[in-house]
Each structure stands twice: as C-alpha cells, then as structure tokens.
N, C-alpha and C positions, 0 to 999 in steps of 0.2 A: 261338442263331442265329434262332429264331422271333421273339424280341423285337426283334432287330436288323432283320430283314426287315420287321416291322411298322412299326418306326420309320422305315425308309427309305420305305415306301409312304405313311405319314402325312405325312412331309416333302414327298414329291412331290405329294401331293394338296393340301396346305395352302399351299405356297409357290410352286407353279407355276401359280397361277390367272392372274396377269397380270404382265407385265414392264414395263420402263421405256418411257415414251412417246417416240417418235421425233419429230424436228422436222417431218418431212414424212409419215411413215407410222408409226402407233403399233405398237409391238412387243408381241407377246403370246406368252409362253412356253406352248406347248400342253401340256395335262395328258397324262400318259402313259396315263390311262384313256380320254381322248377320242381321242387319236391315237397308238395303240401303235406300236412299231417293227415292221418287217416280220417276218412269221412265220419266215422263214429268212434272217435277215440275214447279211451277210458281214462280220463284225466284224474290225477290225484287230487286230494283235498286242496283247494286254492289257498295260497298264502298271500298275505298283503305285506308290502314293504314297510308299512307302519303298523305296529301291533294293535293300537286301539281301533283303528278303522277296520283292520282285517278281522279282529275278533267280532265286531258288530255285524260285519257282513257274513261271517261264517254262521252266526246265530240266526240271521234273518233271511239269508238267501240260500236256496237249495236248488235253483233252476240249473239244469245241465251239469250238476255236480254229483259224482259218485264216490264211494269210499275207495281209498287207496288199495284196500285188500281185494276189491273186485276186479282190478286190472289184471289181465292175463299176462303170462310170462312172455308172450310173443310181441306184446305191444311195445315194450322198451326196445326190442331189437330193431324196430322201424325208425327209431330216433337216432341211433348211433351205429357205428361200424360193428359188425359181428366180431372182428378181431380185437376190439377194444375191451378192456377189463370192465365189464358192465357192473360188477359188484362194487368196484371203486367209484364208478360214476354214480351208481345209485346211492352210495353212502354220501358222496359229495352233494347230491341233490337234496338229501334229507337234512343237511346242515344249513342253517341260516347264514353261516359265515363261509360258505364254500368258495365264493369268488375271492374275498380277501385272503383266505387261507392259501389258495394257489398262487395269488400274486406275491405274497410274502415268501412262499417256497421258491418261486422263480428268482426272487431277489437273492435269496441265500445261494441258490445254484449259480447265479451270475457272479457272485463274489468268489465262490470257490473256483469257478472257471477262470476268472481274471487272475486269481492268485496263482493258479497252475500255469497260466500263460506267462506271468512275470517270472516265476521260478524257472521255467524252461528257457526264457530269454536270457536270464542271468547265467544259468548253467551253460548255455551255448556260448556266451561271451568268455566264460572261464575255459571251456574246452577249446575254443578257437585260439585264445591266447596261448594256452598250453601247447596246442599242436603247432602253431606258427613258431613259437620259441624253440620247441624241440627240433623241428625241421631246420630252422635257421642255424641252430647250434651245431647239429650234426654236419651240415654242409660246410659251415665255416671251419669247423674243427678238421674235417677231412681235407679241405683245401689248404689250410694252414700247415698241416703236417706234411703234405706233399711238397711244400715249398721250403720246409726246414730240413736240417740235417739230422733227422731222427734215426732210430734203429730200423734196419731192414730185416729181411728174412721173414720168418713166420710171424713176427710181431706186427709188421706193417699189414700183412694180409688179414690177420685177426682184427687189427684196429679198424681197417677200412670196412670189413664185414660188420663189425659192431656199429659203426656209424650208419651203415645202410639199414640195419635193424631199427635204429633210433628214428631214421627218416620214415620208415614204414609205420612205426607207432605214431609219429606226428601226423602222417597222412590219414591214418585211421581216425584220429581224434578230430581232424578238420572235417572229415565226412560226417562224423557224429554231430559236430557243432552245426553243420548245415541242416541236417535233418531236425535238430532241436529248434532251430530258427523257424523252419517251415511249420512245425507243430505249434509253436508259440503264436505265429501269425494266424493259423487256422483256428486256434482257440479264441483269439481276440475277435476274429471275424464272426465266429459262432456266437459269442456274447453280444456283439452289436446287433446281429440279426434277431436273436431271441428277444433282446430288450425292445427292439422296434415292434415286433409282433405282440409282445406283452402289452405295450402301451396302446396299440390299436385295439386289441381285444378288451382291455380295460375301459377304453373310451366307449366301445360298443355296448358293453354291459351297463355302464353308467347311463347311457342314453336310453336304453330299454327301461331301466328302473325309474328314471325321471319321467318318462312317458306314462308309466303305470301309476306313479304317484300323482301326477297331474289328473289322470282320469279318475282316480279315487277321490281327489279333492272336489272335482266337478260333481261327482255323484253325491258327496256329502252336502254340497250347496243345494242340489236339487231336492234332497231329502228335507233340508231346513225350510226351503221354500214351500214344500208340500205341507209341512207341519204348521207353518204360519197361516197358510190358506185354510187349513182345517180349523184352526182356532177362530179365524174370522167367521167361517160358516157357522161354527157353534154359537158364537155370540149373536149372529143374526137370527138363528133359530130360537135362541132364548128370548130375544127381543120380540119375535113374532108370536111366540107362545104367551109371553107376558101381555101383549096387547089384547089377544083373544080372551084371556082370563079377565082382564080389566073390564071389557065390554060385558061379559057375563055377570060380573060382580055388580056393575052399575044397574043393569036391567033387573036382576033378581036379588037385590040387596035385602037380606033379612034383618029384622031388628035384633038388637042385643049383641052379645059378644061374638056370636058366630060370624057376623059380617066382618068384624074387625080381623078375625083370624084369616078369612079368605083374602082380604086386601093385603094382609101381611105376607101371605104366600106369594102373591103376584109381585110384590115389591122385592121379595127375596130372590125371585127368578129374574129380576131385571125388567119386569114389565113396565114400571114407572120411571125407569132411568132415562128413557128418551120420550118423555111425555109430549104429545102433540104430533108425533110422527104419523105420516099417512100410511095405512096398510099397503097401498099400491106401491109406494116407494120402497117399503120393506121387501115386497115381493120381487121388485126389479133388482134390488141389491142382492137378494138371495140368488136370483138367477145368474147375475154377473159373477158372484163368488163361486157358484157351482161350476160355471164355465172355466174360470181361472183354475179351480181345483182340479178339474178334469185335465187341463193342459199340463199343470204341474205334476199330476200323477203319471201322465204319459211320458213326460220328460224324465221323471225319476226312474220309471220302469225301463226306458231306453238306456239311461245312463248306467243303471245296474247291469243290464244285459251286455252292453258294450264293455264295461269294466270287467265283468265276469269272463267274457270271451278273451279279452286282452290278458287277464291274469292267467287263464288256462293256457293261452298261447305262450306266455313267457315261461311259466314254471314247468310246463309239460313238453315244450319244444325248443324254445330259444335258450333257456338256461342250461339244459343238458349239452347243447352244442357249444355254448360259451365255455362251460366247464371242461368239455372234452378238448377244446382248442387250448385252453390254459394248461391242462394236464399233459398234453402232448408237447407243449413248449417246455414244461419242466422235464419231461422224459428226454426230449431232444438235448437239453443242456446236460442232464445227468449222464446220458449215454455217450454224448460227445466227449465230455470231460473224462469219463472212465476209459473210453477207447484210446484217447491220446495218452493218458497216463500209462495204460497197459502197453501201448506202443513204445512209450519212452522206456519202460522197464525192459521190454524185449530188445530195443536198440542198445540200451546200456549193457545188458547181458552179452549181446552179440559183440559189442566193442571190447568188453573185457576179455571175452573168449578169444577174439581175434588178436588182441595184444598177447594173450597167453600162447596162442599158436605161433605168433611171431617170435616170442622169446624162447619157447620150447616147442618146436615143430614136432608133430608125431613122426615116429620112426617108421616110415613106409618106404618100400622099395621104389626107387625112381623118383623120390621127392626132390624137387628142384630147389627147395629152400635150404638144403644142407642142414647144418647144425644150428642149434639155438645160440643165444648170447653166451651163456655159461660154457657150453661145450666149445664154442668158437674160441673163447679166451683161454680155455684149457689147452688148446692146441699150440700155444706159444711154447717153443722149445728154446729156452734160454741157453742151454748148453750147446745145442747144435748151432744156434745163431752165433754164439761166440766163437766156436771153432771155425765156422765159415768166415766170420769177420777177420779172424787171425790169418787165415790162409789168403784171403783177398788183400788184406793189408800188406802182408809180406810180399805178395806178388806185385802189388802196385809200387812198392818202394824199390824193387829190383836190386841191382848190385850196388846201390848207393852206400857209401860208407856210413855206418851208423854213428849217431851222436854219442852213444855211450862208450864205455871202455872196450877195446878190441879184445877178442878172445885169443888166447895163445894155446898152443898144443897141437897134437896131431890132428890131421884133417878128418880122421875117422872117429875122433872122440871129442866130446865137449860140445857138439852141435846137436840141435834137436833133429830128430828124424823128420822126413816129410810128413806133413799132416794128411790124413786120409780125406778124400772128398766126401762131403755129407750129402746123402741121398734120401733124407727122411721125408721129403715132400712127395716122393713117388706114391706112397700109400694113399695120399689124399687126392691125387689127380683123377678126374673122371675118365671113363673110357672115351677114346677118340671118336667113336661112332655114335654118340648120343646116349639115349636111355636104353639100358639093357641090350646093347648091341644093335639098336635100331639104326638103319642106314640113313645118312643125311643125303637127300636127293638134290640138294643145292638149289632149292626153289623156296626160300623162306617167304612167309606172308605177313608175319607180325613185325611191325615197325618198318615196313617197306612202303614207299610212296605208292598211292593208289593207282595213279596212271601208269607207273612203271610196271607194277605186277600185272595189271590188266593187259598192257601191251606185250609183256613177256609171255603171258599165258594165252594171248589172242582170244579173249573172252569179252562179253559185254557186261557181265556181273562177276565180281570176285568169286571164285569157286568156294572159298571158305564160307562166304555168306550164304550161298545157295545150299551148301551142305548142312550148315547149322540151322538155318531157317526151316528147311524141309523137315529136319528131325524134330524141331520144336513144334511145328504145326502137326506133326504126326503123333507125337507122344505127350505134348505138354500144352496143347491149345486150351484145355480146360483145367490146367493145373492152377491151384490157388496161388495168386501172387507171382505168376511167371514174370521173369525179368526183375521183379522187386525183391524176391527172396534169393539170397546168394547161395552159391554151391559150396561144397567142401573145398577148403583152400588147397589141400594137397592134390585132390583129384582134378581140380580146375587147372592147376599148374602142370600136372602130368599130361592132361589132354592138350593143353596149349603147346607143349614141346612136341608131342606126337604129331599134331597138325602142322607144326612149323617144319619138322624134319621130313615127314613123308605123309602128306595129306591123303593120298589115294589109299594107303594101307589102313586107314582108320575107318572102322565101321561103326557109325553112330547108332545103327539099329541094334547093336549088341546090347545084351542086358547090362553090361558094365556101365554104359552111358545112358541107355533109355530108362533104367530104373530110377535115376535121379536126373531129370532133364534140366534141373536148375544148374548143373555143372556146364552143360552145353550153352545155356543162356548166359552164364557168367563169362565163358570164353568169347562169345559173340560180342559182349560189351567190352571185354578186354581188347579184342582186335580193333574195335572202333576207337578206343582211347589211345592206343599205341600208334595210330597213324601219325606220321611226321607232320602232315598238314591235315587238320581235322576235316571231317566230311563236308562241313559248311565253309571251309577254307578261312585262313586268316584274313585274306584280302576283303572278303565279303562279310566278315563277322560283324563289324560295326554297322554295316547296312542292315543286316537282319535285326540287330538290337534296336536301331532307330525305328525301323518299321514296326516292331513289336510294341513300341511305346505309344503308337497312335491309338487313341481311345475309340474312334469310330470303327465299328467292326468291318464294314464294307471296304473302307479305305485301307485298313490294316491288311485285309485279305489281298487287295490289289497290289500293295507295295511288297508284301512277302512273295507274291506270285512273280513279280518282276525280279526280285533278288534270286529266286530259285532258277529262273530262266538264265541268269547270268553265270550260273555255276559251270565249271568245265564239264565236258561231255562225260568223262569217267565219273565225276562226283554226281552229276545229274542222274545218270543211269543207276548208280548204286543207291542214291537216295530214293529214287522212284521205287526200286525193288524193295528196299527195306521198309519204307513207310507203307507200301502195299501189304507187306507181311504184318506190320503193326495193325493195319486196318482189319485184317483177318483175326488177329488176336482180340481186338476190341469188339468184334462181332460176338464173342463169347464172354463178354464182360459179366454177364449174370453168373457164370460159373467161375471165372478166374479173377473177378473183382478188379480187372485192369481196365478202368475207364480211360477216356482220352486224356483226362487231367492226370491220372496216375502215370500213364505212359509218358506224358510230357515231362513230368517231374523226374522220371527215371532217366530219360534220354536227352533232356535239355543240356545238362553239363557235358554229357558224352559226345553229342554231335557238334557242340560248339568248341569244346576243348578249352584251353587256357587262352587268355588274351595274349596276342603276339607281343613279345618284348620290343620296346622302342628305345634304343640307346640315346636318341636325340633328346628326349625329355626325361630320361632316367627311369622310365617305367620298367619294372621287373617282371611284368606279366602277373597273372593270377586269375581267379575265377571271375567271369563276367557277371552281370546282374542276373542272379538266378531267376528272379521273377519274370524278367523280360525274355530270358532264354526259354523258360517253360511256356510263356505265352506265344512265342514264335512257333515252337513245335506244335503246341495245341491247335493254333489256327491253321497251320499247314495240314495237320491230320484231319481237322474238321472239313476242310475244303480239298481233300485229296483228289476227288474226282474232277473238280474244276481245274486243278492245277496240272495234274499229270495225265489224266485219261482223255484221249481225243474222242470226239463224237463218233468217229468211225470204228472205234475199238469196241 
C-alpha cells in the first residue's frame, strides 16, 4: 500500500502541472500540493470503479464518509472555478460515464471542426481561382482591345471602365480567399491542440482509475487473508475445547448411555480429531494464530483507510478537475468552430456587399467611383460615336479623289453640309479643381515615393501618417477591431481624395470622420498599399522573408533587427513611428481585440506589398508567403523596444 500511495502522489505531481488550453481562458489543473482540498471536506458517498467491490465497501465501511446531502453549497466552489457552470459539472460527476461522455463529445467536435476547415480550404481555392481568372481576364481584355483597331469614343471609355470594375471584383475575391485560408489553418491548428490535450487528460484519468482499482484489489486481498486467519483460529479454539471436554469425560465417565452422549459431543466438536496433541502445543499454536490475525486485521484496516481516502480524493477532487478540463476542451472546440464559421459568414456577406457596391456604387456627392457597371455601359452613345467617326474619317481622307462615282451638279447642291462637332462628353467631365471645387495644392501623397514626399515636405515622418495615427489614437484606440474592420467605401475614397488634394484643409477631429474612425484607418492602410516601393522595400523583401523562416526565436529576432537597420532612412523613420503607433494600439488589446498576432495579420501583406516582378525568370509578382510575412511583423512588434528604442530614450 505504501508503494501504491507513492505512485498516486507521483502521478498527481507529475501529471497535474498543466491542463489543456482553453480557447478563451487557459485551463490549469492545480497540483494537489499547491492547492490541497479543504481540511474537513464533506465528500460525497464514495464510488468504486468496480461495482461488486464498491458495493461491499459501501455496506461495510462508514469511516470518514458522509451523505452527499450533508455537503454544503460552498464546498463545491472550492473545487472548480466560480465562473464554470457548476450545475453541468455536478451532473457530470453524478454520472458513472462522465469521462467517456466528454471524450466522445470532443471527438464529435473535432470531426465538425475538421470538416469546417476542409470546407473553408476548398472554398478558398474556388475563390482564389475565380479571383485570379477574373483579374487576368480583365487585364488581358483591356490590353488586347488597346492594341486592336476597335471602336473609340464613348465605347472605349465605358469598356475600359467595365474592365476596371471586373479587376476590382477579382481583387476582392482574392482577399476573401486569403482570409478563408487563414481561418482554415486556424481551425486545423485548433483541432490538433485540442486532440493533444484530450489525449493527455484521458491518460491522466486512466492512471487515476487504475491506481484506485489496484488499491481496491489490495484491500480485497487483505480481507481474504483476515478471513482465512479467523477460520484457523476458530479451528484451534474448537480443538482446544474438544481436548478439555475429553479430559473431563475420561475422569468423570458415568456408566450407561449418558457417557456415550458426552463422548459424542466432544467428537462432534472436533475434540478427538487430533488425538494425542499436547495442550501446550495447542496453546502455542493459538498464540501464533492470534498474533497473525492481529497483523492481518491491522493490515486490512490500513488498506481500507488508504483506499477510502484515495477514493474520496479521486471522486471529490481529482474527478471534478478532470471533467472540468475535458468540458473546457469541448467548449474550446465548439466556440472556436462557431467563431470561425460566424467570421466566415461575416466575410462572405462583406465580400458580396463589396461586389455590390463595386457594381452599383451608392449615389453620393463626391464619390470617386463614378457610375456602376450598368450605368457605365449605358453611357455608350452609338449615334454620337458614329457622327464623330464620320467627321474624323472625312477629315483624315482630305481632298483625295473618292473611289466611288463622282458627284455632278452645282457646288451648292448635292453635297452634305458640314457635320456639327459632337460635345456630348462635356457633361461627364469632372470639375478641374477636384471634389466640389476643392483646390489642388499640388502636393499629392498617395502613390508618391516615400523619400520624395518626405524630402519635398522637409519632415521626418510623412504628415498623412502623423495626422491619421493621431486621430486613430484619439478616437479609436479602444474601437473594436480597429484596422481590421473596413470603413465605408465611398467615405474612404472621399477622404483619400481630400487628403491627396489639400491635406491641411482636412480636419479629422470633425464629426464627419471621428464618428466612424474605421474610415481613417482604411485610408491609412490604403496610403501604405499605394506606395510605389513598399515600406519594407522590394530590395529587402526577400531578406525579411528568409529571416522570418528561422524557427529559433532569438536568432529570428536578431536577423530581422539586421534587416530593419538596412532600411533607407525615410523607410526606417516611418516604420519606427508606425510600429510605435501599433504598440499603443496593442496596449488596449483587451478593449479593441487587436493583439500582436491580429495586427501582424492585417499589416503583413500591407507593409510587404507584392513580390517585385523579375523579367529574367518570368516572375510576374504576387503575394509573398503570408505566414512568413505575418511572422516577420509579429516578431518586430514583439521586440519593438529592442529594435527601435535606444537606451537613452
């Protein structure tokens, strides 16, 4: 029993260090030495893992056991978290099949999670193929038409605009496919982690049950040994009593039938079974058996006490913690799957609405998107185009003698009058001074090289970045999903043009922009995406990717630090300011849900841009490895102080 108790303690110390991680709150199985059960617990009626032994002990042992009804309501609160659903835990503890029930439930949840992951992966492949084909078709069609001798005038303008709309739809689907791939990978990772935690908890529960069963078996052996010793003592006592009666019968034997009956009673009690035994030997044998019976009784009592304590420890303390860990594994899987499916539905709706806004933009004053696909194609003026074509054709031919029959007659008759000039396009030309008469200051910032605009403005940080970041920190630092939630398409485009035309005249503190700070955040991301050379530069792009592939955290940090130091001065200063802004956003992650990982997912593709086209090997560019992009940004954010902040600052 000492070995079994030591094995139980070692299993408790070695296996209950940590439990499976929860999706929202990590689960930690508390060690029994760190948080022991109450000194005077009110354990429930002990249960055995084997019914026959358990029932016999319930009937025979009452030491240290109280009825379940006598336990107070506050006793169970010491066993599990107050935030946990104690009614569910209590119901699971009442069931003999609580552990296998939860294990089977986790298996079902894992299958559902994996099916959702496979669906999102296949859906992402479909969307990616659709987006790439749509984008490729629109570009090839636009380029091919420009090289061919097709119709000009309003038709070509409408045709090129419609191809741009198709490109925008394709880009939207590519972004949707990228997010679907990310969610599929997250679900697959969640399933692997929960499966690992489920196996560890199952092994732990099996070990506890096996230890309890072994202790019960030892107790049963001690009981059998005590019963055998009791039978031996009974036989010796019968033998001793029989010898005593024999002597009395021989000394006081009466004549007649009465003497025969006395001898018969002695024989019946076993007095003559061991004829010739010395009474002294019988006494010594009795003393030896009594000594062995005392030892067997002590061993049985100790085995019963140890097993009872072990049973109470398991059913009143260890089993609730094991069931709680398994239940949180199931909740983690269910909540994670539901979260990603809900996110998928939201992204799907957003993508469809974005496509709808691209095809039919809202009619708002100052909208830069112009008309939708149908309205654009309806602007084709076949009659006006033909008139313009006739006029241009006749002008191009000049006084050359026509191939057809010559006209005869007076010069003033029989000839077509001069065709009027067609001016139908004037109604569709935008005002020359930008949006609603807004003056263009001639200092554009979108799509302008970073070093050029910083040299032009004589600043250390681009003014648009300072303006937007200050507004976001002032009005949106606790906004849920800042930088992850997109703004209104038309308002984002309107703000972009206003900042590009005359940045100083735009007041981001105004209610028009501060009421929905996501519009400002979207403009900030748009400015970074439209840089001709991305913030991390084409030249150092592959170096950042290679450094992010390093598995060792310390070495990856060092290599990324080296790549950051190699950035041009303008890029380094801008990156330092912007990542410092993201650090302040991350400090309020509890309110805005923008952890370092979420920020890296949002800004990985933005700061890296597309791969630089390489005509030598035929590479057309495209998105770099999103995983390594995100890892690079995440590592730089985590070590922002070591990389950017000097000790003297």
